[in-house]
N, C-alpha and C positions, 0 to 999 in steps of 0.2 A: 553609275557612281561606284559600284563594286569593282568594275573594270579598272577604274582610276587608281584603286588601292591594291590591285592584284600584284602578286609577287612574280616578277619576270626574271629572276636571277637565282643562283644557287647559294647566295651568301646569307648569313644570319645577321640581321640588323638588331642588335641587342636592345631590349627595352631599358628605359632608365632604371637604375638600381642604386639603392643607398649603400649597399654592402662594401664597395671599394673604399668609400670615404669613412664609413663606420669602422672598418677593420684597421684602417690607418690610424684613427684616433686611439683605439684600444691598444694597438701596437706601440704607439708613442707613450701612452700611460704605462704600459708594461716595461718599456725600456727605461723610462725615467725612474719608475718605481724601483727597478733593479739597481740602477746606479746609486740612488739615494739610500737604498737598503744596505748595499755593500759598504757605504760610507757611514752607516749608523745614524742617518738623519731622518729616516722614515721607517715605518713598520713594513714588514714583508707583505702585509695585506694589500698594499697598493699594487705591488707587482702581481700578486695572485689575482686581484680584481681585473687588471689589464689582461692577464692570460685567459681568464674565464671569458672575458668579453671577446677576445680574439677567437677562441674556440666556438663560442655561440654564433658569432658572425659568420665564420667559415661554414658551419653546419647549415645555416640559412642560405648562404650563397650557393653552396653545392646542391642544396635541395632544389633551388631554382634552376641550376644547370641540368639536373636530372629531369625535372619537369619539362624543360625546353626540348630535351632529346627524346624522352619517352612519350610525352603527351602532345607536344606541339610539333613534333617531327621537324625541328629546326636544324638538326644535325645532318645535313645533306652530305653526300660523299666529299664535296669540296670543303665543307666545314670540318669534316672529320680529318682531312689531310692537314688542315691548319691546327687542329687540336693536337695532332701528332707532332707537328713542328714545335708547338708550345711545350709539350711534354719533353721533347728532346732537349730544348733549351733549358728547361727546369733541371733536368738530370745533369746537364753540363755544369750548371751553377753548383749543384750538389757535389760533383766531382771536384770542383775548385775548393770547396770547403774542406774536403778530406785531404786534398793536396796540401793545404795549409797545415793541418795537424801532422801529416807525415813529414813535412818540411821542418816543423818545430822539433819533432822526434829525432830525425837524422842530424839536424844541426847540433842538438845536444849530445847525441850518441857518437858522432864521428869526430867532433871537435871538443873533446872533453877538457882540454887544457887551454882553450882559447881565452885571450884576455881582451875585453872590449872596454866596458866601463867597470868591470870587476873581473876577478880571476875565477873562471868557471871551475878550475880545479878544486876550489874550496867547497864546491857543491857536489862534485863527482868523485873526488879523490884521485883524479887523473886517469880514470878508466870507467868503462861502462859494462854492466850496471854500476851505479855509484857504490861506494863503500857502505856496508851495513844494510843494503837492500836485499831482502829475501824475495825473489820473484816467484811467480806461479810456474809449476811444472807444466810445460806446454803439452805434454803427452797424456795428461789426465783430463781434467774438465775442459780446457780449451779445445782439445782434440774432439771430445764428445760434442761440444757445441758446433764445431766445424762440420761433423757428420750430420748433425741435426739440420743445419742450414742448407747443406748440399742436398739432403733428402727433401727438404721443403721446396727447393727449386725444382726438383723432379716432379713432386706431386702437383705443383702449380702448373708446370708445363703439361702434365697429363690433363688437368682440369681444362686448360685453355684449348688443347687439341680436341678434347671430348666435346666441348661446346661448339667448336668449328664444325664438327661432324654431326651435330644435332643430338648428341648423347648427354642430355641435361642431368640425368641421374649420376653419371660418372663425374661430370663437372662438379656437382655438389659434393660428392665424396672427396674429390681432389682438393677442393677449397676447404672442406672441413679439416682434412689432414694438414693442410698448409697452415691454417690458422692455429691449430693445436700445436704444431711444431714451433711456430713463431712464439706462442705463449710459453712453451717449455723452454725455449732458448732464453727468454727474458727472465724466467724464474731461476734458471741455472746461473745466469750472469749475475743476478742479484745475490745469489748464494755465494758466488765467487767473490764478489765485492765485499761481502760481510766477513770473509775470512782473509782479506788482504793483510799482509804484514807491513804495509806501508800506507801512508795517507796521501790525500790530494795535496795538502799544504805542507810546506816545510822541506820538500825535496823535489828536485827537478824530474826525477824518474816518475814519481807519483803524479805530478802535474801533467806530463806528456802522456802517460799511460791512461789516466782516467779521462782526459779530454778526448783522446782518439777513440778509445773503446766505448766511452760513455756516449759520445756523439753518435757513434754507430748504433749503440743500444737504443738510443732515442729513435733512430730511424727504423729499427726493428719494431718498436712499439707502434709507431705511426703506420708502418707497412702492414702490421697485423690488423690494425683498425681498418685500414683501407681495404684489405682483403675480406674482413668480416662484413663490411658494408656491401661489397660485391656479392658475398654469399647471401646476405639478406635480400638483395635485389634479385638474385637468381631465384630464390624461393618466391619472390613477389611476381615472377613472370617476366622480369626484364631480361634483356640480352637475347639476341638471335645469332645464328651462325655467321651472319654478315654485319651485324650491328651490335658491337660489344666493346666499344673503345674504353669504357670505364674499367673493365677487367683487363684489357690489354695494357692500359697505363699502369694499373696496379702490378701487373706481371713485370713490366719494365723496371719499375721502382724496386720490386723485390729482388730481381736479378742484380741490380746495382748493389743492394745490400749484401747479397751473396759474394759478389766479386770483391767488394771492399773488405769483407771479413777475411777472405783468403789472404789479402795483403797484410791485414792486421795480424793474423795468425802467423804468417811466415816471418814478418820482420819484427814485430813487437814481442810476440810470445816466444818464438823460436830463436831468431837471430839476436833479438834484444836482451834475451836472458842467458845467452851462452856464457858459461863459466861462472854463473852466479849460483849461490845455494838456493835450493828449492824447499 
């Protein structure tokens, strides 16, 4: 009887799980709540309830994935290859998100006088940055944040290579430093936002600036949490030199954040503010 149920393949047949359905329900509640809140027809609490539901469901779902890999040993080499394919596709979708924000920025910055359904010159003054916009000096806080993120990429690479070579203590130190640098970046960006001389609403520069940099900042927060979970798992005895896809996926995600920031710094902070008062 046991032989009839024995596993004779390298694939992981996932057990029935409620989380895909539950997270879709909460995501729907969050999206509908956001739309109605923006139109003033519902309180923001509906959107927040949906968001909290999504976060709780994802935590439970990822807990099950960790259990399957660490305790049930379901993540065979073949399964790990497919997990890598999945992470690559996820990162590709994230790249498309950022392409959209850059597209919006360059469309506004390069075609300042274009007329479609309205005259864009009314919002830009015929040049970029628009008239009256006082931009951030890219060589002050933005440059510091650039150095912080580049350093965090270095410390994360150190942690990854240390784990591959069996040096768990160095891996912990590398992750500690990376998480700390990610937290510091978020603090400094929050400080920068609080001192902005332009708002999100009412001008095309503020809308494109805050959407692009804010979306990236959100990814920094998610990546910091991702790495903090990996650090906790490392202290819990998870990960081996040959079995640590969770950390590897977090590293890929963090390096994406690094690369996107270099584009943001170069084009939005430096090129996009050229000729504007600081």
